mmCIF file of the N, C-alpha and C atoms, coordinates in Angstrom:
data_MODEL
# 
_entry.id   MODEL 
# 
loop_
_atom_site.group_PDB 
_atom_site.id 
_atom_site.type_symbol 
_atom_site.label_atom_id 
_atom_site.label_alt_id 
_atom_site.label_comp_id 
_atom_site.label_asym_id 
_atom_site.label_entity_id 
_atom_site.label_seq_id 
_atom_site.pdbx_PDB_ins_code 
_atom_site.Cartn_x 
_atom_site.Cartn_y 
_atom_site.Cartn_z 
_atom_site.occupancy 
_atom_site.B_iso_or_equiv 
_atom_site.pdbx_formal_charge 
_atom_site.auth_seq_id 
_atom_site.auth_comp_id 
_atom_site.auth_asym_id 
_atom_site.auth_atom_id 
_atom_site.pdbx_PDB_model_num 
ATOM 1   N N  . MET A 1 1  ? 17.385  -18.191 10.004  1.00 0.00 ? 1  MET A N  1 
ATOM 2   C CA . MET A 1 1  ? 18.302  -17.705 8.907   1.00 0.00 ? 1  MET A CA 1 
ATOM 3   C C  . MET A 1 1  ? 17.210  -17.866 7.610   1.00 0.00 ? 1  MET A C  1 
ATOM 4   N N  . LEU A 1 2  ? 16.719  -18.718 7.275   1.00 0.00 ? 2  LEU A N  1 
ATOM 5   C CA . LEU A 1 2  ? 15.625  -19.098 6.622   1.00 0.00 ? 2  LEU A CA 1 
ATOM 6   C C  . LEU A 1 2  ? 14.321  -18.274 6.344   1.00 0.00 ? 2  LEU A C  1 
ATOM 7   N N  . LYS A 1 3  ? 13.972  -18.277 7.525   1.00 0.00 ? 3  LYS A N  1 
ATOM 8   C CA . LYS A 1 3  ? 12.664  -16.939 7.642   1.00 0.00 ? 3  LYS A CA 1 
ATOM 9   C C  . LYS A 1 3  ? 12.834  -16.068 7.198   1.00 0.00 ? 3  LYS A C  1 
ATOM 10  N N  . MET A 1 4  ? 14.382  -15.303 7.809   1.00 0.00 ? 4  MET A N  1 
ATOM 11  C CA . MET A 1 4  ? 14.662  -14.195 7.391   1.00 0.00 ? 4  MET A CA 1 
ATOM 12  C C  . MET A 1 4  ? 15.231  -14.052 5.953   1.00 0.00 ? 4  MET A C  1 
ATOM 13  N N  . ILE A 1 5  ? 15.877  -15.229 5.388   1.00 0.00 ? 5  ILE A N  1 
ATOM 14  C CA . ILE A 1 5  ? 15.298  -15.121 3.663   1.00 0.00 ? 5  ILE A CA 1 
ATOM 15  C C  . ILE A 1 5  ? 14.562  -14.618 3.096   1.00 0.00 ? 5  ILE A C  1 
ATOM 16  N N  . CYS A 1 6  ? 13.596  -15.447 3.482   1.00 0.00 ? 6  CYS A N  1 
ATOM 17  C CA . CYS A 1 6  ? 12.036  -15.327 2.855   1.00 0.00 ? 6  CYS A CA 1 
ATOM 18  C C  . CYS A 1 6  ? 11.418  -14.089 3.268   1.00 0.00 ? 6  CYS A C  1 
ATOM 19  N N  . CYS A 1 7  ? 11.487  -13.287 4.366   1.00 0.00 ? 7  CYS A N  1 
ATOM 20  C CA . CYS A 1 7  ? 11.221  -12.260 4.873   1.00 0.00 ? 7  CYS A CA 1 
ATOM 21  C C  . CYS A 1 7  ? 11.527  -10.984 3.671   1.00 0.00 ? 7  CYS A C  1 
ATOM 22  N N  . ILE A 1 8  ? 12.631  -11.162 3.563   1.00 0.00 ? 8  ILE A N  1 
ATOM 23  C CA . ILE A 1 8  ? 13.842  -9.981  2.135   1.00 0.00 ? 8  ILE A CA 1 
ATOM 24  C C  . ILE A 1 8  ? 13.259  -9.745  0.913   1.00 0.00 ? 8  ILE A C  1 
ATOM 25  N N  . ALA A 1 9  ? 12.948  -11.508 0.458   1.00 0.00 ? 9  ALA A N  1 
ATOM 26  C CA . ALA A 1 9  ? 12.632  -11.989 -0.308  1.00 0.00 ? 9  ALA A CA 1 
ATOM 27  C C  . ALA A 1 9  ? 10.859  -11.299 -0.544  1.00 0.00 ? 9  ALA A C  1 
ATOM 28  N N  . ALA A 1 10 ? 10.318  -11.374 0.840   1.00 0.00 ? 10 ALA A N  1 
ATOM 29  C CA . ALA A 1 10 ? 8.439   -10.699 0.502   1.00 0.00 ? 10 ALA A CA 1 
ATOM 30  C C  . ALA A 1 10 ? 8.253   -9.472  0.229   1.00 0.00 ? 10 ALA A C  1 
ATOM 31  N N  . ASP A 1 11 ? 9.835   -9.145  1.292   1.00 0.00 ? 11 ASP A N  1 
ATOM 32  C CA . ASP A 1 11 ? 9.532   -7.462  0.908   1.00 0.00 ? 11 ASP A CA 1 
ATOM 33  C C  . ASP A 1 11 ? 10.027  -7.179  -0.447  1.00 0.00 ? 11 ASP A C  1 
ATOM 34  N N  . ILE A 1 12 ? 10.395  -7.455  -1.220  1.00 0.00 ? 12 ILE A N  1 
ATOM 35  C CA . ILE A 1 12 ? 11.141  -7.179  -2.574  1.00 0.00 ? 12 ILE A CA 1 
ATOM 36  C C  . ILE A 1 12 ? 10.472  -7.761  -3.167  1.00 0.00 ? 12 ILE A C  1 
ATOM 37  N N  . LEU A 1 13 ? 9.521   -8.686  -2.903  1.00 0.00 ? 13 LEU A N  1 
ATOM 38  C CA . LEU A 1 13 ? 8.423   -8.817  -3.814  1.00 0.00 ? 13 LEU A CA 1 
ATOM 39  C C  . LEU A 1 13 ? 7.379   -7.784  -4.071  1.00 0.00 ? 13 LEU A C  1 
ATOM 40  N N  . ALA A 1 14 ? 6.702   -7.311  -2.654  1.00 0.00 ? 14 ALA A N  1 
ATOM 41  C CA . ALA A 1 14 ? 5.984   -6.566  -2.320  1.00 0.00 ? 14 ALA A CA 1 
ATOM 42  C C  . ALA A 1 14 ? 6.422   -5.404  -3.042  1.00 0.00 ? 14 ALA A C  1 
ATOM 43  N N  . LEU A 1 15 ? 7.467   -4.806  -2.966  1.00 0.00 ? 15 LEU A N  1 
ATOM 44  C CA . LEU A 1 15 ? 7.862   -3.242  -3.948  1.00 0.00 ? 15 LEU A CA 1 
ATOM 45  C C  . LEU A 1 15 ? 7.443   -3.710  -5.367  1.00 0.00 ? 15 LEU A C  1 
ATOM 46  N N  . ILE A 1 16 ? 8.080   -4.591  -5.658  1.00 0.00 ? 16 ILE A N  1 
ATOM 47  C CA . ILE A 1 16 ? 8.077   -4.682  -6.858  1.00 0.00 ? 16 ILE A CA 1 
ATOM 48  C C  . ILE A 1 16 ? 6.470   -4.947  -8.086  1.00 0.00 ? 16 ILE A C  1 
ATOM 49  N N  . TYR A 1 17 ? 5.803   -5.738  -7.144  1.00 0.00 ? 17 TYR A N  1 
ATOM 50  C CA . TYR A 1 17 ? 4.516   -6.037  -7.413  1.00 0.00 ? 17 TYR A CA 1 
ATOM 51  C C  . TYR A 1 17 ? 3.541   -4.333  -7.027  1.00 0.00 ? 17 TYR A C  1 
ATOM 52  N N  . LEU A 1 18 ? 4.226   -3.707  -6.414  1.00 0.00 ? 18 LEU A N  1 
ATOM 53  C CA . LEU A 1 18 ? 4.026   -1.910  -5.834  1.00 0.00 ? 18 LEU A CA 1 
ATOM 54  C C  . LEU A 1 18 ? 4.349   -1.759  -7.502  1.00 0.00 ? 18 LEU A C  1 
ATOM 55  N N  . ILE A 1 19 ? 5.460   -1.709  -7.685  1.00 0.00 ? 19 ILE A N  1 
ATOM 56  C CA . ILE A 1 19 ? 6.241   -0.896  -9.165  1.00 0.00 ? 19 ILE A CA 1 
ATOM 57  C C  . ILE A 1 19 ? 5.393   -1.064  -10.392 1.00 0.00 ? 19 ILE A C  1 
ATOM 58  N N  . TRP A 1 20 ? 4.825   -2.474  -10.406 1.00 0.00 ? 20 TRP A N  1 
ATOM 59  C CA . TRP A 1 20 ? 4.587   -3.197  -11.567 1.00 0.00 ? 20 TRP A CA 1 
ATOM 60  C C  . TRP A 1 20 ? 3.700   -2.247  -12.210 1.00 0.00 ? 20 TRP A C  1 
ATOM 61  N N  . PRO A 1 21 ? 3.917   -2.576  -13.435 1.00 0.00 ? 21 PRO A N  1 
ATOM 62  C CA . PRO A 1 21 ? 2.297   -1.165  -14.000 1.00 0.00 ? 21 PRO A CA 1 
ATOM 63  C C  . PRO A 1 21 ? 1.373   -2.679  -14.126 1.00 0.00 ? 21 PRO A C  1 
ATOM 64  N N  . PHE A 1 22 ? 1.184   -4.181  -14.471 1.00 0.00 ? 22 PHE A N  1 
ATOM 65  C CA . PHE A 1 22 ? 0.323   -4.925  -14.105 1.00 0.00 ? 22 PHE A CA 1 
ATOM 66  C C  . PHE A 1 22 ? 0.252   -5.167  -13.277 1.00 0.00 ? 22 PHE A C  1 
ATOM 67  N N  . ASP A 1 23 ? -0.638  -5.140  -12.691 1.00 0.00 ? 23 ASP A N  1 
ATOM 68  C CA . ASP A 1 23 ? -1.609  -5.442  -11.676 1.00 0.00 ? 23 ASP A CA 1 
ATOM 69  C C  . ASP A 1 23 ? -2.653  -6.429  -11.690 1.00 0.00 ? 23 ASP A C  1 
ATOM 70  N N  . ILE A 1 24 ? -3.392  -7.492  -10.618 1.00 0.00 ? 24 ILE A N  1 
ATOM 71  C CA . ILE A 1 24 ? -4.542  -8.326  -9.891  1.00 0.00 ? 24 ILE A CA 1 
ATOM 72  C C  . ILE A 1 24 ? -5.785  -7.192  -10.790 1.00 0.00 ? 24 ILE A C  1 
ATOM 73  N N  . VAL A 1 25 ? -5.626  -6.199  -10.085 1.00 0.00 ? 25 VAL A N  1 
ATOM 74  C CA . VAL A 1 25 ? -6.449  -4.865  -10.520 1.00 0.00 ? 25 VAL A CA 1 
ATOM 75  C C  . VAL A 1 25 ? -5.712  -4.066  -10.622 1.00 0.00 ? 25 VAL A C  1 
ATOM 76  N N  . PRO A 1 26 ? -6.551  -3.230  -12.203 1.00 0.00 ? 26 PRO A N  1 
ATOM 77  C CA . PRO A 1 26 ? -5.405  -2.219  -12.643 1.00 0.00 ? 26 PRO A CA 1 
ATOM 78  C C  . PRO A 1 26 ? -6.041  -1.233  -12.155 1.00 0.00 ? 26 PRO A C  1 
ATOM 79  N N  . ASP A 1 27 ? -4.869  0.034   -11.460 1.00 0.00 ? 27 ASP A N  1 
ATOM 80  C CA . ASP A 1 27 ? -4.934  0.819   -10.752 1.00 0.00 ? 27 ASP A CA 1 
ATOM 81  C C  . ASP A 1 27 ? -5.738  2.277   -11.639 1.00 0.00 ? 27 ASP A C  1 
ATOM 82  N N  . ILE A 1 28 ? -6.059  1.754   -12.320 1.00 0.00 ? 28 ILE A N  1 
ATOM 83  C CA . ILE A 1 28 ? -6.962  2.670   -13.189 1.00 0.00 ? 28 ILE A CA 1 
ATOM 84  C C  . ILE A 1 28 ? -8.453  2.496   -12.327 1.00 0.00 ? 28 ILE A C  1 
ATOM 85  N N  . MET A 1 29 ? -8.711  2.196   -12.163 1.00 0.00 ? 29 MET A N  1 
ATOM 86  C CA . MET A 1 29 ? -10.254 1.623   -10.965 1.00 0.00 ? 29 MET A CA 1 
ATOM 87  C C  . MET A 1 29 ? -9.838  2.751   -9.904  1.00 0.00 ? 29 MET A C  1 
ATOM 88  N N  . PRO A 1 30 ? -10.804 3.336   -9.245  1.00 0.00 ? 30 PRO A N  1 
ATOM 89  C CA . PRO A 1 30 ? -10.394 4.227   -8.629  1.00 0.00 ? 30 PRO A CA 1 
ATOM 90  C C  . PRO A 1 30 ? -10.913 3.507   -7.055  1.00 0.00 ? 30 PRO A C  1 
ATOM 91  N N  . VAL A 1 31 ? -9.489  3.471   -6.011  1.00 0.00 ? 31 VAL A N  1 
ATOM 92  C CA . VAL A 1 31 ? -9.850  3.367   -4.888  1.00 0.00 ? 31 VAL A CA 1 
ATOM 93  C C  . VAL A 1 31 ? -9.348  1.755   -4.906  1.00 0.00 ? 31 VAL A C  1 
ATOM 94  N N  . VAL A 1 32 ? -9.914  1.048   -5.811  1.00 0.00 ? 32 VAL A N  1 
ATOM 95  C CA . VAL A 1 32 ? -10.259 -0.752  -5.609  1.00 0.00 ? 32 VAL A CA 1 
ATOM 96  C C  . VAL A 1 32 ? -8.364  -1.047  -6.063  1.00 0.00 ? 32 VAL A C  1 
ATOM 97  N N  . GLY A 1 33 ? -8.716  -0.486  -6.796  1.00 0.00 ? 33 GLY A N  1 
ATOM 98  C CA . GLY A 1 33 ? -7.208  -0.626  -7.921  1.00 0.00 ? 33 GLY A CA 1 
ATOM 99  C C  . GLY A 1 33 ? -6.108  -0.527  -7.185  1.00 0.00 ? 33 GLY A C  1 
ATOM 100 N N  . PHE A 1 34 ? -5.938  0.189   -5.922  1.00 0.00 ? 34 PHE A N  1 
ATOM 101 C CA . PHE A 1 34 ? -4.882  0.898   -5.185  1.00 0.00 ? 34 PHE A CA 1 
ATOM 102 C C  . PHE A 1 34 ? -4.843  0.063   -3.733  1.00 0.00 ? 34 PHE A C  1 
ATOM 103 N N  . MET A 1 35 ? -5.915  -1.044  -3.374  1.00 0.00 ? 35 MET A N  1 
ATOM 104 C CA . MET A 1 35 ? -5.783  -1.698  -2.742  1.00 0.00 ? 35 MET A CA 1 
ATOM 105 C C  . MET A 1 35 ? -5.509  -3.283  -2.621  1.00 0.00 ? 35 MET A C  1 
ATOM 106 N N  . ASP A 1 36 ? -5.491  -3.706  -3.878  1.00 0.00 ? 36 ASP A N  1 
ATOM 107 C CA . ASP A 1 36 ? -4.743  -5.033  -3.661  1.00 0.00 ? 36 ASP A CA 1 
ATOM 108 C C  . ASP A 1 36 ? -2.899  -4.351  -3.732  1.00 0.00 ? 36 ASP A C  1 
ATOM 109 N N  . ASP A 1 37 ? -2.435  -3.216  -3.867  1.00 0.00 ? 37 ASP A N  1 
ATOM 110 C CA . ASP A 1 37 ? -1.280  -2.654  -4.116  1.00 0.00 ? 37 ASP A CA 1 
ATOM 111 C C  . ASP A 1 37 ? -1.073  -2.758  -2.015  1.00 0.00 ? 37 ASP A C  1 
ATOM 112 N N  . LEU A 1 38 ? -1.761  -2.461  -1.551  1.00 0.00 ? 38 LEU A N  1 
ATOM 113 C CA . LEU A 1 38 ? -2.125  -1.847  -0.475  1.00 0.00 ? 38 LEU A CA 1 
ATOM 114 C C  . LEU A 1 38 ? -2.373  -2.994  0.421   1.00 0.00 ? 38 LEU A C  1 
ATOM 115 N N  . ILE A 1 39 ? -2.747  -4.075  -0.128  1.00 0.00 ? 39 ILE A N  1 
ATOM 116 C CA . ILE A 1 39 ? -3.032  -5.235  0.829   1.00 0.00 ? 39 ILE A CA 1 
ATOM 117 C C  . ILE A 1 39 ? -1.127  -6.155  0.620   1.00 0.00 ? 39 ILE A C  1 
ATOM 118 N N  . ALA A 1 40 ? -0.660  -6.045  -0.692  1.00 0.00 ? 40 ALA A N  1 
ATOM 119 C CA . ALA A 1 40 ? 0.905   -6.469  -0.574  1.00 0.00 ? 40 ALA A CA 1 
ATOM 120 C C  . ALA A 1 40 ? 1.463   -6.223  0.253   1.00 0.00 ? 40 ALA A C  1 
ATOM 121 N N  . ILE A 1 41 ? 1.417   -5.007  0.159   1.00 0.00 ? 41 ILE A N  1 
ATOM 122 C CA . ILE A 1 41 ? 2.480   -3.711  1.153   1.00 0.00 ? 41 ILE A CA 1 
ATOM 123 C C  . ILE A 1 41 ? 2.406   -4.302  2.852   1.00 0.00 ? 41 ILE A C  1 
ATOM 124 N N  . LEU A 1 42 ? 1.224   -4.198  2.887   1.00 0.00 ? 42 LEU A N  1 
ATOM 125 C CA . LEU A 1 42 ? 0.728   -4.297  4.811   1.00 0.00 ? 42 LEU A CA 1 
ATOM 126 C C  . LEU A 1 42 ? 1.129   -6.175  5.200   1.00 0.00 ? 42 LEU A C  1 
ATOM 127 N N  . ALA A 1 43 ? 1.068   -6.886  4.014   1.00 0.00 ? 43 ALA A N  1 
ATOM 128 C CA . ALA A 1 43 ? 1.226   -8.440  4.584   1.00 0.00 ? 43 ALA A CA 1 
ATOM 129 C C  . ALA A 1 43 ? 2.891   -8.577  4.516   1.00 0.00 ? 43 ALA A C  1 
ATOM 130 N N  . ALA A 1 44 ? 3.344   -7.745  3.441   1.00 0.00 ? 44 ALA A N  1 
ATOM 131 C CA . ALA A 1 44 ? 4.748   -8.007  3.397   1.00 0.00 ? 44 ALA A CA 1 
ATOM 132 C C  . ALA A 1 44 ? 5.195   -7.290  4.918   1.00 0.00 ? 44 ALA A C  1 
ATOM 133 N N  . VAL A 1 45 ? 4.628   -6.326  5.725   1.00 0.00 ? 45 VAL A N  1 
ATOM 134 C CA . VAL A 1 45 ? 5.735   -5.097  6.212   1.00 0.00 ? 45 VAL A CA 1 
ATOM 135 C C  . VAL A 1 45 ? 5.164   -6.296  7.720   1.00 0.00 ? 45 VAL A C  1 
ATOM 136 N N  . ALA A 1 46 ? 3.654   -7.130  7.682   1.00 0.00 ? 46 ALA A N  1 
ATOM 137 C CA . ALA A 1 46 ? 3.060   -7.796  8.654   1.00 0.00 ? 46 ALA A CA 1 
ATOM 138 C C  . ALA A 1 46 ? 4.755   -8.504  8.718   1.00 0.00 ? 46 ALA A C  1 
ATOM 139 N N  . PHE A 1 47 ? 4.542   -9.267  7.967   1.00 0.00 ? 47 PHE A N  1 
ATOM 140 C CA . PHE A 1 47 ? 5.478   -10.592 8.048   1.00 0.00 ? 47 PHE A CA 1 
ATOM 141 C C  . PHE A 1 47 ? 7.067   -9.709  8.683   1.00 0.00 ? 47 PHE A C  1 
ATOM 142 N N  . THR A 1 48 ? 7.376   -9.317  8.238   1.00 0.00 ? 48 THR A N  1 
ATOM 143 C CA . THR A 1 48 ? 8.311   -8.217  8.441   1.00 0.00 ? 48 THR A CA 1 
ATOM 144 C C  . THR A 1 48 ? 8.623   -8.129  9.925   1.00 0.00 ? 48 THR A C  1 
ATOM 145 N N  . ILE A 1 49 ? 7.891   -7.189  10.733  1.00 0.00 ? 49 ILE A N  1 
ATOM 146 C CA . ILE A 1 49 ? 7.601   -6.874  11.626  1.00 0.00 ? 49 ILE A CA 1 
ATOM 147 C C  . ILE A 1 49 ? 7.594   -8.619  13.080  1.00 0.00 ? 49 ILE A C  1 
ATOM 148 N N  . LYS A 1 50 ? 6.592   -9.611  12.501  1.00 0.00 ? 50 LYS A N  1 
ATOM 149 C CA . LYS A 1 50 ? 6.436   -10.800 13.103  1.00 0.00 ? 50 LYS A CA 1 
ATOM 150 C C  . LYS A 1 50 ? 8.010   -11.421 13.015  1.00 0.00 ? 50 LYS A C  1 
ATOM 151 N N  . THR A 1 51 ? 8.607   -11.579 12.294  1.00 0.00 ? 51 THR A N  1 
ATOM 152 C CA . THR A 1 51 ? 10.310  -12.029 11.897  1.00 0.00 ? 51 THR A CA 1 
ATOM 153 C C  . THR A 1 51 ? 11.195  -11.560 12.474  1.00 0.00 ? 51 THR A C  1 
ATOM 154 N N  . ILE A 1 52 ? 11.251  -9.960  12.577  1.00 0.00 ? 52 ILE A N  1 
ATOM 155 C CA . ILE A 1 52 ? 12.005  -9.031  13.768  1.00 0.00 ? 52 ILE A CA 1 
ATOM 156 C C  . ILE A 1 52 ? 11.380  -9.227  14.739  1.00 0.00 ? 52 ILE A C  1 
ATOM 157 N N  . ARG A 1 53 ? 10.417  -9.130  15.198  1.00 0.00 ? 53 ARG A N  1 
ATOM 158 C CA . ARG A 1 53 ? 9.907   -9.732  16.958  1.00 0.00 ? 53 ARG A CA 1 
ATOM 159 C C  . ARG A 1 53 ? 10.254  -11.593 17.669  1.00 0.00 ? 53 ARG A C  1 
ATOM 160 N N  . ASP A 1 54 ? 10.285  -12.504 16.466  1.00 0.00 ? 54 ASP A N  1 
ATOM 161 C CA . ASP A 1 54 ? 10.798  -13.640 16.912  1.00 0.00 ? 54 ASP A CA 1 
ATOM 162 C C  . ASP A 1 54 ? 12.086  -13.873 16.861  1.00 0.00 ? 54 ASP A C  1 
ATOM 163 N N  . ARG A 1 55 ? 12.569  -12.685 16.139  1.00 0.00 ? 55 ARG A N  1 
ATOM 164 C CA . ARG A 1 55 ? 14.320  -13.341 16.262  1.00 0.00 ? 55 ARG A CA 1 
ATOM 165 C C  . ARG A 1 55 ? 14.955  -12.597 17.522  1.00 0.00 ? 55 ARG A C  1 
ATOM 166 N N  . PHE A 1 56 ? 13.891  -11.229 17.552  1.00 0.00 ? 56 PHE A N  1 
ATOM 167 C CA . PHE A 1 56 ? 14.354  -10.635 19.394  1.00 0.00 ? 56 PHE A CA 1 
ATOM 168 C C  . PHE A 1 56 ? 13.962  -11.511 20.711  1.00 0.00 ? 56 PHE A C  1 
ATOM 169 N N  . LYS A 1 57 ? 13.061  -12.084 20.143  1.00 0.00 ? 57 LYS A N  1 
ATOM 170 C CA . LYS A 1 57 ? 12.664  -12.887 21.676  1.00 0.00 ? 57 LYS A CA 1 
ATOM 171 C C  . LYS A 1 57 ? 13.435  -14.173 21.843  1.00 0.00 ? 57 LYS A C  1 
ATOM 172 N N  . ASP A 1 58 ? 14.067  -15.060 20.761  1.00 0.00 ? 58 ASP A N  1 
ATOM 173 C CA . ASP A 1 58 ? 14.873  -15.683 20.669  1.00 0.00 ? 58 ASP A CA 1 
ATOM 174 C C  . ASP A 1 58 ? 16.111  -15.059 20.856  1.00 0.00 ? 58 ASP A C  1 
ATOM 175 N N  . SER A 1 59 ? 16.738  -14.201 20.384  1.00 0.00 ? 59 SER A N  1 
ATOM 176 C CA . SER A 1 59 ? 17.995  -12.929 20.660  1.00 0.00 ? 59 SER A CA 1 
ATOM 177 C C  . SER A 1 59 ? 18.549  -13.061 22.390  1.00 0.00 ? 59 SER A C  1 
ATOM 178 N N  . VAL A 1 60 ? 16.671  -12.573 23.467  1.00 0.00 ? 60 VAL A N  1 
ATOM 179 C CA . VAL A 1 60 ? 16.847  -12.187 24.632  1.00 0.00 ? 60 VAL A CA 1 
ATOM 180 C C  . VAL A 1 60 ? 16.882  -13.798 25.194  1.00 0.00 ? 60 VAL A C  1 
ATOM 181 N N  . ASN A 1 61 ? 15.740  -14.656 24.730  1.00 0.00 ? 61 ASN A N  1 
ATOM 182 C CA . ASN A 1 61 ? 15.958  -16.038 25.342  1.00 0.00 ? 61 ASN A CA 1 
ATOM 183 C C  . ASN A 1 61 ? 17.246  -16.764 25.773  1.00 0.00 ? 61 ASN A C  1 
ATOM 184 N N  . ARG A 1 62 ? 17.697  -16.705 24.705  1.00 0.00 ? 62 ARG A N  1 
ATOM 185 C CA . ARG A 1 62 ? 19.954  -17.161 24.365  1.00 0.00 ? 62 ARG A CA 1 
ATOM 186 C C  . ARG A 1 62 ? 20.522  -16.579 25.326  1.00 0.00 ? 62 ARG A C  1 
ATOM 187 N N  . GLY A 1 63 ? 20.175  -15.086 25.577  1.00 0.00 ? 63 GLY A N  1 
ATOM 188 C CA . GLY A 1 63 ? 21.094  -14.303 26.588  1.00 0.00 ? 63 GLY A CA 1 
ATOM 189 C C  . GLY A 1 63 ? 20.568  -14.584 28.034  1.00 0.00 ? 63 GLY A C  1 
ATOM 190 N N  . LYS A 1 64 ? 19.148  -14.777 28.521  1.00 0.00 ? 64 LYS A N  1 
ATOM 191 C CA . LYS A 1 64 ? 19.095  -15.485 29.501  1.00 0.00 ? 64 LYS A CA 1 
ATOM 192 C C  . LYS A 1 64 ? 19.561  -16.853 29.947  1.00 0.00 ? 64 LYS A C  1 
ATOM 193 N N  . LYS A 1 65 ? 19.567  -17.397 28.876  1.00 0.00 ? 65 LYS A N  1 
ATOM 194 C CA . LYS A 1 65 ? 20.068  -18.999 28.957  1.00 0.00 ? 65 LYS A CA 1 
ATOM 195 C C  . LYS A 1 65 ? 21.778  -18.719 29.290  1.00 0.00 ? 65 LYS A C  1 
ATOM 196 N N  . ASN A 1 66 ? 22.472  -17.885 28.272  1.00 0.00 ? 66 ASN A N  1 
ATOM 197 C CA . ASN A 1 66 ? 23.917  -17.568 28.913  1.00 0.00 ? 66 ASN A CA 1 
ATOM 198 C C  . ASN A 1 66 ? 23.734  -17.305 30.476  1.00 0.00 ? 66 ASN A C  1 
ATOM 199 N N  . ASN A 1 67 ? 23.582  -15.979 30.630  1.00 0.00 ? 67 ASN A N  1 
ATOM 200 C CA . ASN A 1 67 ? 24.227  -15.227 32.093  1.00 0.00 ? 67 ASN A CA 1 
ATOM 201 C C  . ASN A 1 67 ? 23.603  -16.282 33.142  1.00 0.00 ? 67 ASN A C  1 
ATOM 202 N N  . GLY A 1 68 ? 22.490  -17.097 32.885  1.00 0.00 ? 68 GLY A N  1 
ATOM 203 C CA . GLY A 1 68 ? 22.453  -17.952 34.239  1.00 0.00 ? 68 GLY A CA 1 
ATOM 204 C C  . GLY A 1 68 ? 20.684  -18.116 34.417  1.00 0.00 ? 68 GLY A C  1 
# 
């Protein structure tokens, strides 16, 4: 449950970072300015996918143990 809360928090923070006008690298700089936004979003999505995959595997394993 804690990992899922962290996952949601990471997604929300990544979206806030995307729309926040102050970045580590300003968006005025061509290409490089948007790379930090892209990295933040990709990291949050990767963490979300891994969390969902792990929860699904745990659910399947619990189902196998209950069914025999």
